[in-house]
N, C-alpha and C positions, 0 to 999 in steps of 0.2 A: 723517234716517235713524233709525229706531227702534233702540235699543240693547237687546239681549236680555240680561238678567241671569239666568244659569243657575240660581242658587239660588232666585230668585223663581219661575222656571218650575217647578222641582221642588217648591217649596212648594205651588204650585197643584195639581200633579199628585198630590202626597201626599194632598190632600184632595179629589181628583176623584171622578168617578162610580164608576169601577171599584174604586178603592182604599178607598172609604168603608166597604165591608163588612169589609175586612181591617184597616184602621187604626182605624176607629171615630170619626174626627173629622168632625163635620157640616160640610158646605160646599155651597153652592148655586151652580151655574154660571150665568152670566148668559144670558138670552135663548135664542137658538138653540142654544147649547152645551148648555144643560140638556136641551133636546129631543133633541139628538144623543145625550146620554148615556143616554136612555131607549129608544133604538131598538134593534132587533135587532143582534147583533154583526156580522152581514154588512154592514149599512148603515154602522155606525161604522167598520168597516175600510175600506170604500170612501171614506168621508169623510176618514179619516186619510190614505189614499193621495193624495187630491186635495190636501190641505193640504201633504203632504210634497213633492209635485210642484211646487206653487206656491213653496214655500220654496227649492227647488233653483234655480228660474228667477229669482225676484225676492226674495231674502231681506230686502231693505230694507223690503218692504211687509208683512212678516209680524210681527205683534206677539207678545209672549210668550204671550198667552192663546191664540192659534191653535196655537202649538207645544204648549201644555198640552193642548189638545183632541186633538191627534194622539197624544200620549202616553197620554191617558186612554183613547182608543179602542184602542190597541195597547200594552199594558204591556210586552211584550217589547222593543218599540222603545225604550220609556223606559229599559229596562235598558242598552241600548247607549249612549244619550245620557247616562245617569247616569255611565257610565264616563268619558266625556269631561269631564263636570262635576267628577268627583272629581279628575281631573288638574288642572283649573283651580282647584279649591278643595278640597284634600285634607281640610280640617277637617270637611267635611260628609259624608265618605265613609261613616261608620258609619250615620248617619241615613238616607242615601240607600239604602244597601245593605239596611237593614232594611225600609224602605218598599217598595222595588221587589221584594224577595224575597217580601213578603206579597202584593203584587199579583200576582206571577207564579204563586203557589200558589192563587189564588182558584179555587174549584170551577167557577165559570162558564166558565173558560178551557179546561176539559177535558171539556166536554159537547158532543155533536154538535148541530148547528144544526137538524136535522130528525129526525123520528121514525124509528126503525129498524124494519125489516120482519121477516118470518119468518126470512130468511137474511141474511148480510152483504151480499149483492148484490141484495137486493129493490129497492133504490132505483135500481139501474142497468139496469133493463129498458127504459128509454126513452133517447132521445138526450140530453135535457137532464139527466136524472137521472145519466147516466154522466159527462158532461163537467163537472158541478159537484160530483160526489161527494166529491172530496178536499177541496174548499174549504168543504164543509158538514159534514165529519166531525168527530170528536173532535180532529183535528189542525188545526182551522181557524185557530188563532192562528199556528201555524208557516206554514201555507199563505199566509195573507194578509200576514204580515210579509214573507216573501220576495217575494210578488207586489207589495207596495208598493214594495220596493226596485227591482224590475224596472220598474215603472211610472215611478218617479222617474227612473231612468237613461234610460228610453226618451224621456221628456219632454225631458230635458236634451239628448239626442242629436238630437231633432227641432229644438230651438232651435239646436243646433250646425250643423245642415244649412243654416240661414239664414246663420250666420256664415261657413261655408265658401263659400257662393255669393257673399257680399259680398267675402270675401278673394280669391276667384278673379277677380271683376270688377276689384278693385283691382290685382291682379297683371297682368291683361291690359291694363288702362288704362296701367299703368306701361310695359309693353312698347311699346304703340302710341305713346305720347307721350315715349319716351325721348329723342328729339332735340328736344323742345320743352320741356325742363325750364326752370324759372325761373332767372333769373340768380343765380349763386352756389351753385346746387344741384348736387350730384354725381349725374349720371344713373345711374351704376353703383350707387352707394349707395341711390338711390331704388328701383331695380329689385330689388336684393338685399334691401332692407328689406321691400318688398311680398312678395317670395318667402319670406322668413323668417317673416313673420306668417302667410302662407298655409300654409306647412309646419307651423308650430306648432299652428295651429287644426286642421289635418287630422290631425296626429299625436295631438293631444288627443282628437279624436273617435274615432280608431282605438283608443286606450286605453280610452275609454268603452265602445266596442263590445265589447272583450274582457272588461271588467268585467261588462257586462250579460250576456254569454254565460255567464260563470261563474255568475252569480246564477240565470239561467234554467235552466242545466244542473242546478244544485242543486235547483231547484224540480221539474224533470222527474224527476230521480233519486228524490227523496222521494215524489213523487206516484205513480210507478210501483211503488216498494217498497210503498206503502200499498195500491194496488189489487191487486197480486199477493197480498198477505196476505189481502185480502178474498175473492178467488176461491179461494185455497187453503183458507181457513177454511170457506167455503161448501161446497166439494166434499168436504172431509174431515170434515165434521160427521156427525151421526147420519143414519141412513137409507140407508147404502150408495149414496150419490149417484153416485160414479164408476162403479159397476157398472150402475146404472140408465142412465147417460148413454151407455154403449156396448152396451146390451142390444139395440138395433136397428141393422141395417146398411143400412137403406133409403137410397137415393140419389135425387137429382133434386129438383125444386122442391117435391114433396109430402113429403119426408122430415121426420119430426117431431123428430129429434134432430140436433144440430149435428155437422158433420164436422170433423176435424182440430182437436180441442180444444187440443192442445198449441200449435199455431200461433196460435190465437186468444188464449190466455193469454199467450204469449210475445211474438210479433211485433206483434200487434194492439194490446196494451196499451202496448208501447213506442212505437208510431207514434201512438196516439191522444193521449197526453199531450204528446208532442213537438210534434204538430201544433197542439193547443189552445194551448200556451204560445207557440209561434211565431206563430200567427195572431193571438192576442190582442195580442202585442207589436206586430205589424205594423199591426193595426187602430188601437191606441192611438197608435202612432207616426204613422200617417197622419192621424188626427184632429188631434193636436197640431201636426204639420207644416203641415197645411192652415191652421190658425189662424195660426201664425207667418208662413208664407209670404204668406198673404193680407194680414196686417198690413204686411209689408214691401212688398208690391206697392201697397198703398194709399198708402204714403209716397212711392212713386216714380211714382204715376199722373200723367198730364198730359192736357191737353185734346186732343181729336181733332176736326179740322175738320168732316168729313162728319157726325159724330155731333151736333155743335152745330147744323148745318143741319137734320138730320132732327128733332132735338128741338124746334127753333124751329118747324118746319113742323107737327109734331104738336101743339104747344101752341096754335098759331094755329087749327088745325082744331077742336080741342076747344072753344076759346073761341068760335069762330064758331057751332058747333052746340049747345053746352050753356050758354054764357055763363059757364063756369067759367074762372078764371084760374089756370093751372098752368104751371110751368116744367119741361119735360122735358129740357132741355139738361143733359147730365151735367157739363159744366164740367171741373174738374180731375180728375174721376173717369172721364174718357173712356176712357183705355187700360185701366183696371180693368174697365169695363163690357165691353169687348171680350174680356177674359180670362174673365169670367163666362159670356158668351154662348158662347164656344168650349168651355168645360168642360161646360156643361149640355147642349150638343147632341152633342158628340163622344163624351164618356165614356159616357153611357147607351147609345148605339147600339152601341159596342164591347163594353160589359158584357153586353148581350143576346146578342151573338154568342158571347162567351166562356161564358155560361151554357149555351147550347145544346151547345157542345162539351163542357162539364163534365159534363153528364148522360151523355153517351156514355162519357166517361172513368170515371165512377163504376161503370157497369155492367160495363165491361171489366176494371176493377180487381178487382171482386168475383170475376168469373170466373177471372181469373189467380190470385188467392189460393186459390181452391178447388182448381184444378188443381195448383198448386204444392204445396199441403198434402197432397193425395192421393199425389203422387209421392214427397214426402219421407217421408210415413208408411210407404209401402211399402218404401222403403230402410231405414228403421229396423227394420221387422219382418224384413226379409231378413237384416240383420246380427245380430239377436237369435237367429235360427235358423240361423246360418251353419254350425255343426257338422252339424246334421241335413241342411242343404242339400248339404253336401259328401258326406255318407254316401249320400244318395239320388241324387247326381249329377244334380240338377235344374236346373243352371245354364242350360241352353238354354230351359227353360220360364220360369224366372224372368226371363231376359233379354227374352223376349217380353212379359211383363207390364210390366216396367220401360219398355220401348220404347213400349208402348201408352199408359202413363200420361204419359211425358214428351212423347209426341206431342200430348196435350191441352195440356200446358204450352206447347209450341212454337206451337200454333195460336192460343191465347189471347194469348200474348206478341206474336205477329206483329200481331194486330189492335190490341193496345194500343200497340205501337210506331208503327203507322201513325197512330193518333189523336194520340199524343203529338207525333209529328213535325209533323203539321198544326197542332197548338196552338202548338208552338214557332215555326213559321213565322209564325203569326198574331201572337204576342207580339213577336217580333223586328221584324216590319213595323210593329206598333203603336208600339214604342219608337223606331224610327228616325223615323217620321213625327212623333212627339211631340217628340223631342229635337233633330232636325235641321231640321224645317220649321215645325211649328205653334208651337213655343216662341218663334219670332222674329216671328210675325205680329202679336200684339196691340200691341206697342210700336213696330212699324215706322212707322205713320202719324205718331206723335208725333216719332219720330227724324228722319224725312224732312222734317218741317215745322220742324225746329230747336228744338222745345219741350224736348227732353231731350238730354243729352250722350251720347257713345258709351259712357262709363262706366256711366251710368244705364241705357242701352239694353241693354248686355251683362248687367248685374246683373238687370234685369227679365226678360230672355229666359231666363236661368238659373232664375230663380224661377218663371216660367210653366211651364217644362218640369218643374220639381220639383212644382209644384201639380198638373199633369195626372197625373204619375206617382203622387202620393199619392192623388188622387181615383180612380185606376185600381186601387186595392188589390184589389178583387174580381177584376179581370182577372188580375193578377199571381199571385194565390194560388189560382186556379181548380183547377189540378192537385192542390195540397195539400188543398183543400176536398173534391175528389172522393175522394182517398185517405182523408181523415178520415171522411167519411160511410160509405165502404166498411168501414173498420175498426170504427167504432162500431156499424154494423149487425151485424157478426159478434160483437162483444162483447155487445151487448144480446140477441142471439139466445141466446148461451150463458147469460147471466143468467136469461133466461126459462126455458130448459131446466132449469137448476139449481133454480129455484124450483118448477117442476113436478115434478122428480124427487125433491124432498124429501118429498113425500107419496106413499108407495107405492100406497096404495089408489086415489087419483085418477089417478096416473100410469099404472098398468097397466090401470085400468078403461077407458082409451081404446081399448085394443087387445085386450081380452079380459076374462075374469072374474078378479076379485081381491077376495075377501072373507075373507082369513085373519084369525084372531084369535090372536095369539101373545103369551102372557103368561109371566112368570117367577114362580117361587114358591120356597119353601124347599126345600133339597135333599132333605129327608125325604119329599117327595111323589113323587120320581122323575120319570119322563117319562110324560106322558099325551097321547094323541091322540084327538080326538072328531070323527067325521064328516069326516075329511080326504080331500079330492079334489084330484088334481093334473091339470091340463089343459095343452094347448099353446095358443099364441097364437091368438086369434080368438074372436069372440063366437059362442056356440052350440056350441063344441067340447065333445065328450063327454069325461069324465075317462078318462085312460089308467091311473090308479091310484086305488084307493079303499081307505081304512083306516077301517072302521066305528067302531072304538074299541079301544084297548088301553092298558094301564098297565104300565110296567116299573119295579119298585121299586129303591131304592138297593142297590147291591151286586150286582145282577143284570146279566149280560152277554148280549146278544142278537146272534146271528149271522144276517145277512140273506142269504137264499137266493132266487135267481131267475135266469131266463135273461137273456142280454144284451138290453138295451133294455126290460127289464121296469119300470124306474123305481127301481132301488135307490139310485143316487146322488141322483136327484131327491128321494127321500124324505128323505135326510139333509139336503139343502139346504133343504127345506121346514121341517124342524125348526129350522134356524138362521134361518129367515126370508129365505132367499135364492132361493126358487123364486117366479117372478113370477105364475103363473096358477093359479087354482083357489080353494079355500076350505076352511074347517074351523077347528078349534080345536087349538092346541098349548100345553101347559103344561109348562115345562121349568125346571130349576134356573138360577139367574142365572149361575153360573160354568160356562160351557159352552165346549168346545174342539172345533174341527173340524180334522182332519188329513187332507189329501188325498194323492193319489198324487204330485203334484208339489209339493215344498216351496216355500213362499214365502221366498226368500232375497234381499232387496234388495241390490244390488251395492255400495253405498257404506257399509256398516256393518261395524264390527269384529266379531270372533267373539263377544265378550261381548254386543254388541247383537243379534246374530243369535240367540243362545241365549235372551236375555230377551224377544225379540220375541213379542208386540206390546207388552209392558211396556217402560218406559224402563230403560236400563241401570242407572241409579242406584237402582232399586227393589230390586236384588238385589246381595249382596256377592260378591266374587270367590271366596271359599271355597265358598259354596253352588254356584256355577256350576261350579267345578272338580270338586266332588263328583259332580254329575249327569253331567258329561262323562266322568268315570272310570267311572261306573255303566253308561253306554251304550257304552263301548268307544272313546271318543274322547280318552282321557287324553293322548295324545301331542301334542295340539294346545293343551293348557293353557298352555304357555309363550308362545304367540302370541295370548293371550286379547284383547289390546288392539290387535291388528294388523288393518287393513282388507283386507290382501291376503295371499295365501298362494301363494308361488311366482310373484310378480309378476302374479297374477290374482285377481279377486274370489273369495271363498270358494265361491260357488255354482258357479263354473266349475272349481274345483279339486277339490272333494269329489265322490266317486262317488255314484251313485244310492243305494246302500245307506247311505253315510255321511250323505247329506242326510236320509234318513229316520231315522237314529239321532239326528241333531241335533234333529229334530222331537220325537223321544221325550224328549230332554233338556228341551225346552221344557215338555212335558207334566209331567214330574216336578217341574220348578221351579214350575209354576203350580198343580198339583194341582186340576184341575177336578172338579166334581161330575157333570158329564155329558160324556162323551167320545164323539165320532162319528168313526169311522175309515173313510175311503173309500179302500180299497186302500193304506193307509198303510204297509204292510210288503211291498209287491209287489216291491221291489228287493232284498229280503233273501233269503238262502239259507234252506233249511228249518231248520237249527239256529239261525241268527240270528233267524228268525221266532219260534221257540219261546222264545228268550231274551227277545225283545221282549215277549211276553205274560207271561213269568215276572216281569219287572221291573215291568210295569204292575200285576199282581196284588199284588205286594209293596208298592208305593207307593200304590195307589189301591184299598184293599179295600172302600170304601163307595161308590165311584163307579158311576154307571150308564153302561154301555158298549154302543154299538151299532156293529157292524162289518160292512163289505162287503169280501169277499175273493174271490179267484179259486179257491181250493181248494174241491173239492167237499164236503169235510167239515171241520168246525172243528178247530183244533189241540187236542192233549191235553196234560195236565200230565205230569211225569215219572212220576207214579203211575198214569197211564192215565185219569184223569178229564178230562172236557171243560172247557176254560176257559169256554166259552159254555154256560150252562145252558138257554138258550132259542133257538129258531129262529124268525125272522120270515120266513115263507114268502110269496113273491109269486107267485101263479098266476092267470092269466086276468084280470089287472087288479085283483085284490083281495089285500090283505095280511092275514095272520092270524098269531097268536102261538101256538106250541106248544112243549112241552119237548123239549130235545135228547135223543137216545138216551143212556141211562146217567146222566141227571141227575134230580134230585128237583125236582118242581114246587113251588117255594116263592117267595113274593113276586111271583107273576105274576097279573095280572087281565086277562082278555080279555072283551070285550063284543061 
């Protein structure tokens, strides 16, 4: 038995491949280990997992250099072992801590293993890209370290299944032969001893299962946290991707945008990584168990008479017709040959049947997810508009919509239940035949002939059933595979949509015209529009609004006048780059602010965060925020600046319409934009409050360019009777022109 000296191991590790760059000590690993150290990190991690698994099963065969290879491939694993070494040899703690710390901080450990795309989810647009994303990300060390622990525990549990089968056979043999105990032996002690060993091994395996569950759950949690962060970063990046993703409401197989995005990001990501980890553990466990069980069956194999006769006859036939002398009699491998024949004929046939059922399960699972997501989404929208629903008394209409959507859920669920029930009956019948019938067949001829004892026959039968079950991994996990494929399909569709939605020009060019050129410039240039045309969706659509050209200089306010549906709000959205179809050039200041009729008040923010929105709260101090709240008439809420609720409700539900628009005014004063676009931003204010709104804006933003859409037929006037808006942007017959407002002096205006 090789004795591992911990300090020798760490001396090798300190000079190993990964730590050479950090410590600077030259060292050449022998033979294959040197090649291992030059491979990609993924390969070294896999190799390290294999070494770790072997160490757990047969530690006496693993030399110190093999342990060093595992630690060189996974430095963080070395950190854990270094702690154990420090306990055994405290004098080397400082040296070990320094070496392992340098290894853990090596830059190579924090780089992704594959090239990144245009968005954080670019690599997740296909099945394999999605399921391997976490293990090839910048968190690959963390991922592979936990995976190695799960693999090692799974391998040990696979070996433990053999021990359990053997202990079970010993216990049964003790029961059967309790009255035939040898002279001087206590039968009760014999049975209790066998039972105790059986219980100890079984309990140890149960503890191992619990430990593996904790490790796999940790891996699942971290993988999901990582992928959630990737989808969030992709959707909330530049390009207004969330708005693009919900720009179409097409349904059916030809819909170009994904449905129920919240369900995909939440439930599908949860299920995908849980299924990946569970299936990988099951597959590895099945492979390891097949190896261990096969080895145990080989040890217990015995000759089978009729196979000997068949083998001799076949050997004679070959010798007679070919002249070759071969011995086809299996000899002591007879019962093992019967096991192999049983497995290779029975398992593939049942696997094919399970695969056919699995394809049906996959289609029905996707249909169920779509129907369930639509129903849940409608419930969320209903609750968000509950006050308006109550005022309009539309409960009966809403109930009909909900019933129709849940009817689709019920129909798809019914179909899925039928298929799942059929598959359950299939697997239960398969397991019964395997465990109660087929498992006893291969060893039966040898037992009847007296070649093996009952104890060996019982153990062999248990092992045969275990082998068939392990070889039937694909059958057992078919429902999980169907769900995995359904969930990955929905997540990859979302990743593809995010990638497409990131490029506005290409995204909207698929369904209409989109050739806007929106640029930002110094605030001194004001707002310039050149050849701006706004269209509706569809190729060949004529513009419903045309702006040949205009320039509004800094400090000038323009009042947009036009009939309902003329395109006033669309024009402001186009200036901000939010209108999807059309073309033309927009040059605007970098610091621009759009204030609409409905204030955007996210429900989980404090009052301070709502005032500083979209800036982060720490970007502004409390005194400045209190000052602007006092200026806009919301001073009484200053004591609750850091509260997320007002009267046990979110601020957006507590504040009146006028107060919400005053809060938006406070945002404007705090951020002081150079371009301000007001789309009915004071529609909830009374006439005096609206005049006060404009007075405050004029005092705080004397050099800002302001463009406003209002319901009032005439623009508001100052206390002195002068118009706040010096210009009128008139929209008539699909064209926009700029002209001076009555009573104003035409300065700083250029119309083209």
